[in-house]
N, C-alpha and C positions, 0 to 999 in steps of 0.2 A: 504493500499500500504506499509506504513512504518512498520507495523508488519510483512508482507511477506518478505520485504527487510531484516529485522533483522533474521528471522527465516532461511531464505536461506542461509544468511551468517553464521550462527551458523552451518548448516549442512554441508557447504563446507569447512569452515575454523575452525579448532578446537580451542576452548578457551585456550587450554593448550599450543597453540603455543608460544614459548619463545619470549621475546621481541627482535626486531631486532636492529641493529646498531643505526639507528637514534632514535628509541624508548627509547633505553638505555640512550642516551644523555638527552633527555627530563625528563625521569623518574628519573634519578640520581640527579636532583635537590633537590630531598626529601630524608631524612634520611633513610627510609626503603629500598630504592633502591641504597643506597650509595656503594662505594665511588663515589663522583662526578666526571663525566668525563668532559674533555675540552668542553667549550660552545663556539664555534667559531662565528665570526663575522655575518655570514649569518643568523644564527638562531635567531628566536624571542621567547618571552615569552608567545605567544598564547597557545601553546600546553601544557606547564607546567600548565597554568591556567586551562585548561580542566582536567587535571589530578589530580589537588590538592585535590579535594574532597575524593578521594580514597588513592592516592600515600602518602599523608601526614601522613597516620596513618597505612597503610597495605602494605606488600610487595607481596601480592597474585597476581599473573599474571591473573588468572581466573577471579577474582573479578574485576580487573581493565578492563579487556576485556569486561566483562558484562556491566560495567558502560559506556564504550566507545560505546558499540553497541547500548545502549539505547539512548545516545547522538546523534549518527549518525542517528538512525531512526527519532528522533525529529527534527534534522536538515533537513532531507529530507522532512518531513512534512512542516515545516516552510519555507523551500527554495521555494517550489513550489506553496504553497497556495495563495500568492499575485496575482498569475496569473489567478486565477478563475474569476476574475471581468474583465479581459482583453481580454481573448481568447474567441472567439465567442461560441465555444463548451466547456463548463467547463470539459467535460470528457477528452478532449485532454491534460488538465494538468496532470491528474493521469497517463495517457498513457505515456506523457513525463517523469514523475518520474519513471515509469516502465522501460522505455527504458534506462534511465540513470542508475538506480538501478540494471539493468540486467548485466551490464558490469563487466567483471572479475576483473578489476582493482578497481572499486567501491566496490564490495563485498569483495575483499581482505582486503581493507583498512577500512571497516566499523568498525571493533573492533580495530583499530590500533591507536597508539598515533602519528599521523601524521596530518599535517595541511591541506592537499589538498582537501578532501571532504568538509570541513567546509569553506575553501575558495570558492569552488564552489557553496555551498549552499547560502552563504552570498552574493555572486554576483548575484545569480538568484533571491533571495528575494529583494535585492536592486533595480535591474532592474524593477522587478514587482511592487514594492511600488512607484517607481519613475514614472511609466507609468499610474498608477491608475488614474481615472478621477477626483477624489479628492485625490491628492497625500497624501501618508501616510508618512509624514517627518520622523516621528520617526523610521519607518521601513527602509527608506533610510540610516539614520544615523546608525542604528544598524547594518544592513547588510554590509554597507562599513567599519564600524569600525571592524567588525569581519574579513573581507577580509584583511584589512590592518594590524590588529594585528597578524594574522597568517603569511602573506607574503606581506610585504609593496609594493614590485614591482607589485604584482597582484592588489593591492589597487589602485595604480596609473593607471593601465591599465583599470580597470573598470570605474574609475572616469572620465577620459578624454573623452570618447565618450558620456557619460552622460551629461558632461558640454556643449559639443558641440551640443548635441540633444536640451538641454534646450533653448540654443540661436538660433538654426536654424529651429527647427520644429515649425511651427505656432500654432498647437494644444497644444504644451507644454507651449507656451508663454501666452496663453489666460487666462482671468479672473485675471490677475494680479499675476500669480502664478510662474513667472520667478525668482523672487527674492528668494522665498521659495525653490524652487528646487535647485537652486545654492547654497544656504546656507546650505541645508541638505547634499549635496554631500561634500562640504568643511568641514562641522562639523564631518562627518563620517571619513573622511581622517585624520583630526587632532586628533580625539579621539583614532583612531586605531594606529596612529604613535607616539603618545605621549611617551609611555614607551620605544619605540625603539630609539627615539631621546634623551631621558634622559639617557639610558644606553649608547648610543653613547659617550655622553659627559663625563660620569662617568668612563667608562672602556676603551675606545678607544681614548680619546683625541679629540672628535668632530664628527660630521656627516661625514666630508670628509674623515677623517682618517678610519672611520669605513667602508665606501664604498670602500676605497682603499684596506683595508685588506679583505673585502668580496670578492672583485674582484680577489685577489689573491688566496684565498681559493677555489674559484670556477674555477680556471684555466685560469683566464683571459677573461672577456667578451669582445667579439669583434664581428665584422661583419662576420657572418658564415651563412651557410645554412644547417640547421639540419633536414630538412623534411625527407630525406633518413633515418636518425637515428631514428626518431620518427615512421617512417613506419616500419623498422625492429624490433622495440621494441613492436609492437602490440601484440606480444605473449610473451613478456618479453625479457630480464630480468628486475627486478624491477629498476635497475639503469644500463644503457648502457653507460659507461664511461671507455674506449672509445669503439665505436660501431664497430671498425675496424674487419671486417670478420664476423659480425654478419649477419644472415638471418632471414627469417620470414617464418613461415608455411602458405601456401596458405589459408586454412580455416580461419585463424585469420584475414585475410584482409577484411572479410566480413563486418565489421563495417565501414570501410572506403569507402565501395562501397554503403552500404544502407544509411548511415547518408546524404551524400550530395544529393542523389536521393530523399529521403523523404523530406529534407529540400527545395529542388527546388520544388517538388510537393505542399508542404504546402504553399509556397509563391504564387505558381500558382493558387491553389485553392482559396485563398483570393481574388486574383485579379479577377478571373472568376465569383466569387460571389459578386463582386463589394463592397467588404468590405475593410476597410483600413488595409493594411499589414504593416502599420508602426511600431506597436509594434514587430512584428516578424522581421522586418528589424533591428530594434534597437538591439533586442537579438543577431542577426547575427553579427552586427557591434562590439558589446561588446565581442562576442565570438572570433572574429577575433583579436581584441585588446589584449585579454589575451592570445592568442596562439602566437601572434607576437614576443614577446621577447624571447620565448623559441625556436622558429623556426629559428630566424634570428641573435640571439646575444649569446645564451648560447651553448658552444661547446660540449655538451653531451645530452643524452635524457633519460627521464624516463616516462613511461605511465602515471603516476599520475600527471605530469605537466599538461596535457590537460583536466584534470577533469572539470574545470570551462568551457572550451570551449564546452565540450560534453554536459554538463548540459544545458547550454544555447541553443545550436543547437537542443536539444532534444525538445524543444517547437515547432519550426516550423516543425520539423520532425514528431511529433505527429499529428499535423494537417494534414500534407500530408498523414500519415497513415490512419487516420479516413476517409479522403476524398476517398482513394482507397477502404476502406471497404464500405462506402456509396455507391460508384458508382458499386461495385460488387453486393451489395444488390438490388439496383434499377433495375439493368439489369438481375438480377438472373443469374449472370455469374459464373458458377461452375469452370471453368479453372482459372479465376482470383482469386477466393477464395482459390483455392487448392494451386496456386502458393504462395499467400500471407501466407497461413498456413504453408506450408513448409518452406518459408523463415523465418518466425518468430521462428518455432521450431528448424530450424537449427542454427539460431542466439543464442537462449538460450542454446541449446546443446553445441556449441562451446565455449561460454563463461563459462558455468558451468565447462566444461572439463578444460579449462585454469586456472580457479581458484582453482579447485581441485588439479591440477598439481603442481601449485606454492605453495599452502598451504604445501603439502606433502614434496616437495623439501626443503623448508624453515625449516620445522619441523625437518628434518634430518640434514641439513646443520648447523642450529643453535645448534643442538646437539653436533656438533664438538667441539664447545667452552668448553662444559662441559668436554669432553673427554680430551681436551688439559689442562684445568685447573687440572684435576686429575693427569695427568702426571707431571705437575708442582709441585703439592704438594708431589707426591711420591718422588720426587728428591730435596726437601728440600726448595722449594720456597713457602714461606708463607707471609702473610701480616705481616708487611709493606713491600712491594717490588715494583719494578719498571720493566716494561716490554718494549721491543722495538721489531720491526718485520717489515715485508714487506707488510702485508695485514691483515685486520681484527683485528689490534693491540687493538683497544679501546674496542670492546666487549669481546674479550678474556681476557684483563686486568681487565675488570669490573667483569667478571664471576669468575675470581682467586682472587678477592679482592686487586688487585695491582693497580697502577697508570701508566700512560703512559709517557715515555721519550719524551719530546718534543725538544730536542736539536739534532743537527746533527754534528758530530757523537753523539749518545746517550751517556749520562754522568752520572754515568756508570750504566746500567741496571743490575738487579739481573739475568735476563735471556732474551734470544731472541726466538721468536716464528717466524719460517720461513715456507713457503710453496714453494716448488719447487726451492729453493735457497740455495746456500751455505753461510756460515757465512762470514761476512767482515774479513779483514786481522787481525783486532785487537781482534778477537774472535775465531780464528781458533784453538786455544789450549783448548778452552773450551769443556766440555763433551756434546756429542750429544745424544739425545733419540728420536727415531722415535715414532709417536703417532699411536697406532694401531686401527684398525676398524673405521676409519673415513668415512664419506660420501664423502667428498673431499679427494683424496689421496695427499701424499706428505708432510704432516705436520711433522716438527721437532721442538723439543724443545732443545735449546742450553744453558746451565746452566754455570754460572760463577763459576770457583772453589773456 
């Protein structure tokens, strides 16, 4: 399953895809990918830790993506493996991995320097190890540490329902294992959050100050209802901020139709077979807990935010899918088998089409940064230099070997990079040069005399 996942990602997402904005921020912690870009308060050191074995000595994007792809495949295997001893049908575990791994957003980020896939796999592994008849405390600690190291808020969201389950579910309190489960969850949180807390004290003046700055960077976390934004981002973009006027292609909504249907069937099948559905219900509870903050507190959307939710819900969904397959076989129902086959083929086709579309778009769009950097060099902007602009300034500056002006108004940049915007009043006398042949039109370089 993990090998197939990696191969499918290679086919659909080129290894030559230039690093994206967020990826450049993480990779530029290392000399070969310098100059270093600003590392804001919401970011953590988890992704740079993944990159270190390659990025510390090589600037090859292809080599880095191959390494990350291998890590992603290994994480997929490790994330779902603990469930083999929990789910009644072990085959359901690999079906769940296949469902999760077939999503366009999972495939797109398989070889990416981003935290969300590892957050999803850490959460899935932690819940599986937590539920094991003989709890695997080391697995709980490791899984939660990975989640918290990558995204501390997700670590808290995973830990909270696990702590409640340890206290409230009689089967988890049996044999004196309550203390062990509680200790493992707490240890995982502490291990994952330690570097974040230390950095908060050293760089930001304390945990409270870092949280306040992170809140400001993210546009002010508040009570919102972002379900509609996440729905419209089912087919992209990678970051919907803001989502005003965005729409979704009807075929892309199939996942949100299939997933709850299959989850419901899975829970019903366990009850009908008179087996305990408690493990699957806990997976659903943790999935809801990880989705909650993004749906009700974050005022923007990105498909990758819900990867932990999808990974955990894939488990009861896989049980439901196998129940339908078993019923169709038992009754020799050709119509049911045909509908099921068409639904799965349609799902795979839609997801493959989406990942191919986004990979191609971003291959061309990120090529704009190279073209803009070329125009800057043609007109005398060379390192050391400072850039300012109204969009994508960080990746453009990094591509050009410049730094980004972080003051408002910029003081004083070597050039401005603007898209569909006129220069500010203090730069109206600067020379303007349109950037030709860009994927996204409207780019202009404004150079200081």
